[in-house]
C-alpha positions as CSV (number, residue, x, y, z in Angstrom):
1,M,-24.0,22.0,-71.1
2,L,-22.2,21.3,-67.6
3,V,-25.9,22.2,-65.8
4,S,-27.9,20.5,-68.4
5,R,-25.5,17.3,-67.8
6,S,-26.1,17.8,-63.8
7,F,-29.9,18.1,-63.9
8,A,-29.9,15.3,-66.6
9,S,-27.9,13.3,-63.8
10,R,-30.4,14.4,-60.6
11,L,-33.3,13.5,-63.0
12,R,-32.0,9.9,-63.5
13,S,-31.5,9.6,-59.7
14,I,-34.8,10.3,-58.9
15,T,-36.6,8.3,-61.6
16,I,-34.1,5.1,-60.4
17,A,-35.0,5.9,-56.5
18,G,-39.0,6.5,-57.8
19,L,-38.7,2.8,-59.3
20,V,-36.9,1.8,-56.2
21,F,-39.5,3.1,-54.1
22,L,-42.6,1.8,-56.3
23,A,-41.0,-1.8,-56.6
24,V,-40.8,-1.9,-52.7
25,A,-44.7,-0.2,-52.5
26,V,-46.0,-2.9,-54.7
27,R,-44.2,-5.8,-53.2
28,V,-45.2,-4.7,-49.6
29,D,-49.0,-4.2,-51.3
30,A,-48.4,-7.3,-52.7
31,Q,-47.8,-8.8,-49.3
32,T,-50.9,-7.3,-47.4
33,V,-53.0,-8.4,-50.2
34,S,-51.5,-12.0,-49.7
35,L,-51.9,-11.4,-45.6
36,Q,-55.5,-10.7,-46.1
37,A,-56.6,-13.3,-48.8
38,I,-58.6,-16.2,-47.2
39,P,-59.3,-18.1,-50.3
40,T,-62.7,-18.3,-51.9
41,K,-62.4,-22.0,-52.8
42,L,-60.2,-24.6,-51.9
43,S,-58.5,-27.1,-54.2
44,D,-59.0,-31.1,-52.8
45,S,-55.2,-31.0,-51.7
46,A,-55.2,-27.9,-49.8
47,F,-58.5,-29.1,-48.3
48,W,-57.1,-32.4,-47.7
49,K,-53.8,-31.2,-46.2
50,L,-55.5,-28.7,-43.6
51,V,-57.4,-32.0,-42.5
52,T,-54.9,-34.4,-42.2
53,D,-52.0,-31.5,-41.0
54,F,-54.4,-29.9,-38.4
55,S,-55.8,-32.9,-37.1
56,E,-55.0,-34.6,-33.4
57,S,-55.0,-38.0,-32.5
58,N,-58.8,-39.8,-32.2
59,G,-60.3,-39.4,-29.0
60,F,-63.2,-40.6,-26.9
61,F,-66.8,-39.5,-26.4
62,R,-69.6,-41.6,-24.8
63,S,-72.3,-41.2,-28.0
64,D,-72.1,-41.1,-31.3
65,N,-74.1,-37.5,-31.5
66,F,-75.6,-38.4,-34.8
67,V,-77.3,-35.4,-34.6
68,S,-77.7,-32.1,-32.1
69,N,-79.6,-32.7,-28.9
70,E,-79.7,-29.1,-28.6
71,S,-83.3,-27.8,-29.5
72,S,-82.6,-24.2,-28.9
73,Y,-79.3,-24.0,-30.8
74,Q,-81.3,-21.3,-33.7
75,W,-82.5,-19.4,-30.7
76,V,-79.5,-16.9,-30.6
77,I,-79.0,-16.2,-34.2
78,P,-80.8,-12.6,-34.4
79,D,-78.9,-11.2,-31.6
80,L,-76.0,-13.2,-33.4
81,L,-76.5,-11.3,-36.7
82,R,-76.8,-8.1,-34.9
83,T,-73.4,-8.0,-32.8
84,T,-70.7,-9.8,-35.1
85,K,-69.2,-8.8,-38.4
86,S,-69.9,-10.8,-41.8
87,S,-67.4,-12.5,-43.7
88,G,-65.4,-13.9,-40.9
89,V,-64.0,-17.0,-39.8
90,Y,-66.8,-20.0,-38.1
91,L,-65.3,-22.4,-35.7
92,G,-67.6,-25.3,-34.2
93,V,-68.2,-28.4,-33.0
94,G,-70.1,-31.3,-33.3
95,P,-72.2,-32.7,-36.5
96,D,-74.9,-30.8,-38.7
97,Q,-76.2,-28.0,-36.6
98,N,-72.9,-26.0,-37.4
99,F,-74.6,-26.1,-41.1
100,T,-77.6,-23.5,-40.0
101,Y,-74.9,-21.7,-38.2
102,L,-72.6,-21.1,-41.2
103,V,-75.8,-20.1,-43.7
104,A,-77.1,-17.6,-41.2
105,L,-73.4,-15.8,-40.5
106,K,-72.2,-16.3,-43.8
107,P,-68.2,-17.1,-43.0
108,K,-65.5,-16.6,-45.6
109,I,-64.3,-20.4,-44.2
110,S,-65.3,-22.5,-41.4
111,F,-63.1,-25.3,-39.1
112,I,-65.1,-27.9,-37.6
113,F,-63.6,-29.4,-34.2
114,D,-64.6,-32.7,-32.5
115,I,-62.2,-34.8,-30.5
116,R,-63.8,-38.0,-32.2
117,R,-62.5,-39.1,-35.9
118,Q,-66.3,-39.8,-36.7
119,N,-67.5,-36.5,-36.3
120,M,-64.9,-35.8,-38.9
121,L,-66.1,-38.7,-41.3
122,T,-69.4,-37.6,-40.6
123,Q,-68.6,-34.4,-42.1
124,L,-67.1,-36.1,-44.8
125,M,-70.3,-38.4,-45.2
126,Y,-72.1,-35.1,-45.5
127,K,-70.3,-32.9,-47.6
128,S,-70.2,-36.0,-50.6
129,L,-74.0,-36.2,-50.2
130,I,-74.7,-32.5,-50.1
131,E,-72.2,-31.9,-53.3
132,Q,-74.3,-34.9,-55.4
133,S,-77.5,-33.2,-54.2
134,N,-79.3,-30.7,-56.6
135,D,-81.7,-30.0,-54.2
136,R,-83.0,-30.1,-50.8
137,A,-85.2,-33.2,-51.9
138,D,-82.6,-34.8,-53.4
139,F,-80.2,-34.2,-50.6
140,L,-82.8,-36.1,-48.1
141,A,-83.3,-39.0,-50.5
142,R,-79.7,-39.8,-50.4
143,L,-79.3,-39.2,-46.7
144,F,-82.1,-41.7,-45.8
145,A,-81.8,-43.6,-48.8
146,R,-85.5,-43.4,-49.5
147,A,-87.1,-42.6,-53.2
148,R,-88.0,-38.8,-53.6
149,P,-91.9,-38.3,-52.9
150,A,-93.7,-37.2,-56.4
151,R,-94.2,-33.6,-57.0
152,L,-91.8,-32.6,-54.2
153,D,-90.4,-29.1,-55.8
154,T,-88.0,-26.6,-54.1
155,T,-90.8,-24.8,-53.2
156,A,-91.6,-27.0,-50.8
157,S,-92.1,-26.5,-46.9
158,P,-89.9,-28.1,-44.5
159,E,-92.6,-29.4,-43.1
160,S,-93.8,-30.9,-46.1
161,L,-90.4,-32.3,-46.7
162,F,-90.5,-34.2,-43.6
163,V,-94.0,-35.1,-43.7
164,R,-93.8,-36.8,-47.3
165,F,-90.2,-38.8,-46.3
166,Q,-91.6,-40.3,-43.1
167,A,-93.7,-42.0,-45.2
168,V,-91.6,-43.6,-47.3
169,A,-89.4,-46.6,-46.5
170,P,-86.0,-47.1,-47.1
171,D,-84.5,-49.0,-49.5
172,S,-81.7,-51.2,-49.0
173,I,-80.5,-51.5,-52.9
174,V,-80.6,-47.5,-53.0
175,S,-78.7,-47.6,-49.8
176,K,-76.0,-49.5,-51.1
177,K,-75.6,-47.5,-54.2
178,N,-75.7,-44.5,-52.3
179,F,-72.8,-45.4,-50.2
180,N,-70.6,-46.3,-53.0
181,A,-71.1,-43.4,-55.0
182,L,-70.4,-41.1,-51.8
183,I,-67.4,-43.1,-51.1
184,E,-66.1,-42.6,-54.6
185,R,-66.8,-39.3,-54.8
186,L,-64.4,-38.6,-51.7
187,T,-62.0,-40.9,-52.7
188,K,-61.4,-40.7,-56.8
189,Q,-63.4,-37.6,-57.4
190,H,-61.8,-35.2,-54.4
191,G,-58.9,-37.6,-54.2
192,F,-59.0,-38.6,-50.1
193,K,-57.0,-40.9,-48.7
194,L,-59.1,-42.7,-46.7
195,S,-58.4,-46.2,-44.5
196,D,-60.5,-49.2,-44.8
197,E,-61.1,-48.3,-41.1
198,D,-62.6,-44.6,-42.3
199,T,-64.4,-46.3,-45.1
200,A,-66.1,-48.6,-42.7
201,T,-67.0,-45.8,-40.1
202,I,-68.5,-43.8,-42.6
203,G,-70.8,-46.6,-43.6
204,Y,-71.7,-47.4,-39.5
205,V,-73.2,-43.7,-39.8
206,Y,-74.9,-43.7,-43.1
207,R,-76.6,-47.2,-42.3
208,S,-77.9,-45.1,-39.3
209,F,-79.2,-42.5,-40.9
210,V,-81.1,-45.2,-43.7
211,A,-82.1,-47.2,-40.6
212,A,-83.6,-44.4,-38.6
213,G,-84.3,-41.9,-41.7
214,P,-86.0,-38.3,-40.6
215,D,-86.4,-39.8,-36.9
216,I,-82.8,-40.6,-36.3
217,T,-81.4,-38.5,-32.7
218,Y,-78.5,-37.9,-30.8
219,N,-78.6,-41.4,-29.3
220,F,-79.3,-43.8,-32.2
221,N,-77.7,-46.6,-32.1
222,Q,-76.9,-50.5,-33.5
223,G,-75.6,-52.8,-31.2
224,R,-73.7,-49.8,-28.7
225,P,-75.0,-49.5,-25.4
226,A,-77.3,-46.3,-25.4
227,Y,-76.5,-43.1,-23.8
228,S,-79.7,-41.1,-22.4
229,R,-80.6,-37.5,-20.5
230,G,-84.2,-38.3,-21.8
231,R,-86.0,-37.8,-24.8
232,M,-83.9,-36.4,-27.6
233,P,-85.2,-34.3,-30.5
234,S,-85.0,-35.9,-34.0
235,F,-83.2,-34.5,-37.2
236,A,-86.9,-33.7,-38.8
237,E,-88.0,-31.6,-35.3
238,L,-84.5,-30.1,-35.2
239,Q,-84.9,-28.3,-38.9
240,L,-88.5,-27.6,-37.6
241,E,-87.2,-24.9,-34.8
242,T,-87.2,-21.3,-34.9
243,D,-85.2,-18.8,-33.9
244,S,-86.0,-16.1,-31.4
245,A,-88.1,-14.4,-33.9
246,G,-90.1,-17.3,-35.3
247,V,-87.9,-17.5,-38.1
248,K,-87.1,-20.9,-39.1
249,R,-83.2,-20.7,-39.7
250,G,-82.2,-24.4,-40.6
251,Y,-80.2,-25.3,-43.4
252,M,-83.3,-27.3,-44.6
253,A,-85.7,-24.5,-44.2
254,T,-85.4,-23.0,-47.5
255,E,-83.8,-24.0,-50.5
256,S,-81.7,-20.6,-50.3
257,N,-80.2,-22.1,-47.4
258,F,-79.2,-25.0,-48.5
259,R,-77.7,-23.6,-51.9
260,A,-75.7,-21.4,-49.8
261,L,-74.4,-24.8,-47.3
262,R,-73.8,-26.3,-50.8
263,A,-71.5,-23.5,-52.1
264,L,-69.2,-23.8,-49.2
265,E,-68.9,-27.9,-49.3
266,T,-68.5,-27.6,-53.1
267,N,-66.0,-25.1,-52.6
268,N,-64.1,-27.0,-50.0
269,L,-64.7,-24.1,-47.1
270,V,-66.2,-26.1,-44.2
271,V,-62.9,-27.8,-43.1
272,P,-63.6,-30.8,-40.0
273,I,-60.6,-31.3,-38.0
274,V,-60.2,-34.2,-35.3
275,G,-59.0,-31.6,-32.5
276,D,-59.7,-31.7,-28.3
277,F,-60.4,-28.1,-27.1
278,A,-57.9,-28.7,-24.8
279,G,-55.4,-30.3,-27.1
280,S,-52.0,-29.0,-28.1
281,K,-52.4,-29.0,-31.8
282,A,-55.7,-28.5,-33.8
283,I,-56.6,-25.0,-32.6
284,H,-53.4,-23.7,-32.8
285,A,-53.1,-24.6,-36.1
286,V,-56.2,-23.2,-37.3
287,A,-54.8,-19.7,-35.4
288,D,-51.9,-19.6,-37.2
289,F,-53.7,-19.9,-40.5
290,L,-55.6,-17.6,-39.9
291,K,-53.4,-15.0,-38.8
292,E,-51.3,-15.8,-41.6
293,R,-54.0,-14.7,-43.9
294,N,-55.3,-11.0,-41.4
295,A,-58.8,-13.0,-40.6
296,T,-60.6,-12.6,-37.5
297,V,-62.9,-15.3,-35.8
298,T,-66.3,-14.1,-36.3
299,A,-68.0,-17.0,-33.6
300,F,-67.0,-20.3,-31.9
301,Y,-69.7,-22.5,-31.1
302,L,-68.9,-24.7,-28.1
303,S,-72.0,-27.0,-27.7
304,N,-71.8,-27.8,-24.2
305,V,-67.8,-29.0,-24.5
306,E,-67.0,-26.6,-21.4
307,Q,-69.4,-28.4,-19.2
308,Y,-66.6,-31.6,-19.6
309,L,-63.7,-29.5,-19.4
310,F,-64.2,-28.1,-16.4
311,Q,-64.4,-31.6,-15.2
312,S,-60.6,-32.0,-15.3
313,E,-58.2,-29.9,-12.9
314,D,-56.4,-28.2,-16.1
315,E,-58.4,-28.9,-19.4
316,W,-60.2,-26.1,-19.4
317,R,-56.9,-23.9,-18.5
318,R,-55.6,-25.4,-21.9
319,F,-58.9,-24.7,-23.7
320,Y,-58.5,-20.7,-22.7
321,S,-54.8,-21.0,-23.4
322,N,-55.6,-21.9,-26.7
323,V,-58.3,-19.5,-27.4
324,G,-55.8,-16.9,-26.6
325,A,-53.8,-17.7,-29.7
326,L,-56.8,-16.9,-32.3
327,P,-57.1,-13.8,-34.0
328,L,-60.1,-12.0,-32.1
329,D,-61.8,-9.1,-31.9
330,S,-64.5,-7.1,-29.9
331,S,-67.3,-8.7,-31.6
332,S,-65.9,-12.2,-31.6
333,T,-68.5,-14.2,-29.8
334,F,-69.0,-17.6,-27.9
335,V,-72.0,-19.8,-28.6
336,R,-72.3,-22.2,-25.6
337,S,-75.3,-24.4,-24.7
338,V,-76.2,-25.1,-21.4
339,F,-78.7,-27.6,-20.2
340,D,-81.5,-28.3,-17.9
341,G,-79.8,-28.2,-13.9
342,M,-76.6,-26.5,-14.9
343,G,-77.5,-23.2,-13.4
344,Y,-79.1,-21.2,-15.7
345,S,-82.5,-19.6,-15.0
346,R,-84.9,-20.3,-17.7
347,T,-85.9,-16.9,-19.0
348,P,-87.2,-15.1,-21.0
349,A,-90.6,-17.0,-21.0
350,T,-90.6,-16.8,-24.7
351,Y,-88.4,-20.0,-24.6
352,T,-90.5,-23.0,-24.8
353,S,-90.8,-25.5,-22.1
354,Y,-89.6,-28.6,-23.7
355,M,-86.4,-26.8,-24.7
356,R,-83.7,-29.1,-22.4
357,S,-81.5,-26.5,-23.5
358,R,-80.7,-23.3,-24.1
359,Q,-78.0,-21.1,-25.6
360,L,-75.8,-18.4,-24.3
361,L,-73.3,-16.2,-25.6
362,A,-70.2,-13.9,-24.8
363,S,-67.4,-12.2,-25.7
364,M,-64.8,-14.1,-26.7
365,L,-62.0,-11.4,-25.8
366,G,-64.4,-10.5,-22.2
367,Q,-63.9,-14.0,-21.3
368,L,-60.0,-14.1,-21.9
369,Q,-59.5,-11.1,-20.0
370,L,-61.9,-12.5,-16.7
371,F,-59.7,-16.0,-17.5
372,N,-56.5,-14.3,-17.5
373,D,-57.3,-11.9,-14.6
374,G,-58.5,-15.3,-12.6
375,K,-62.0,-14.5,-12.3
376,L,-63.1,-17.6,-14.9
377,T,-62.1,-20.6,-12.6
378,S,-65.5,-22.4,-12.7
379,Y,-68.3,-24.0,-15.1
380,A,-70.7,-21.6,-12.6
381,D,-68.3,-18.8,-14.0
382,V,-68.6,-19.5,-17.7
383,I,-72.6,-19.2,-17.4
384,Q,-73.0,-16.2,-15.3
385,T,-70.5,-14.2,-17.3
386,S,-72.5,-15.2,-20.5
387,R,-75.8,-13.3,-21.9
388,Q,-79.0,-15.0,-22.5
């Protein structure tokens, strides 16, 4: 009987210890799952909290940047798909060229930085119009306030889409109706808190798209001094560009591309941030968010922002220090744009002669190491240590 009681006591102790161990294991596993969880969808309140909490004060740039001025931005997508991991995190800057990278790289979430609040609001304009649109033609009809051409279905080529819409005049009544609907969707359906100034800025951007239509360019303006570096590619022309393999990668190239973008927007996974690359808040806030979820940056599209950062003694240093806070791995890649006259050679020969820019790729960890070693101290260093 004594042996039996002793055995029962030991068994009870083992069982309790096992349950404690199991509880700890479950708790640790739950914490691990929590750390690894990039949401498949953000609530409206969570999305707006990221936009507002992560953003910095409004900054200045000398042009509106309605669309990209980089005709080559699709060129490097095949290389990116070969060398980066899928389902990571995309970071970018500027207007809608980011959408083409998004549908190609398929990240779990994306953050679009820009020093100008106007770009954040432009991204919200796109978000509202994309969410309301059933297909590409519907989106273009809303974006340019033009009647949808007859017999234009989801199988239409991008060339056909733009040729047909360029032949249609904008409608001022439809423009007002569309603008009211897009603001109502942002403020009433999503519950985003836009100021009167924000609404007016979105109105300025939207009217510009309506006035110019598919021919809108980087420096299209209404009553503002133009900033020009020669002829700029139009919205339509940019969507008809190809990658280095001759494949049209634009988010308007196919219905599947547009649907992929619409899913990201509908799930609140394209988060626009007012942020200076050299600022003290935006990039660090995103870095903390990603680290808490065990997420890694796949690609960071920089456009040619570094060209301006290196015009200051300290801004480029602050930028690379900010990048050092991001969660990276060996496949994390910078995508940068370099323009004519900035020290790169126009190779390979397959780059067409009219391209004013080209895209360069570089390992983010590799360039951070060069920066920390004091070997990356100029814009020329950035270009020379990137791959073409």
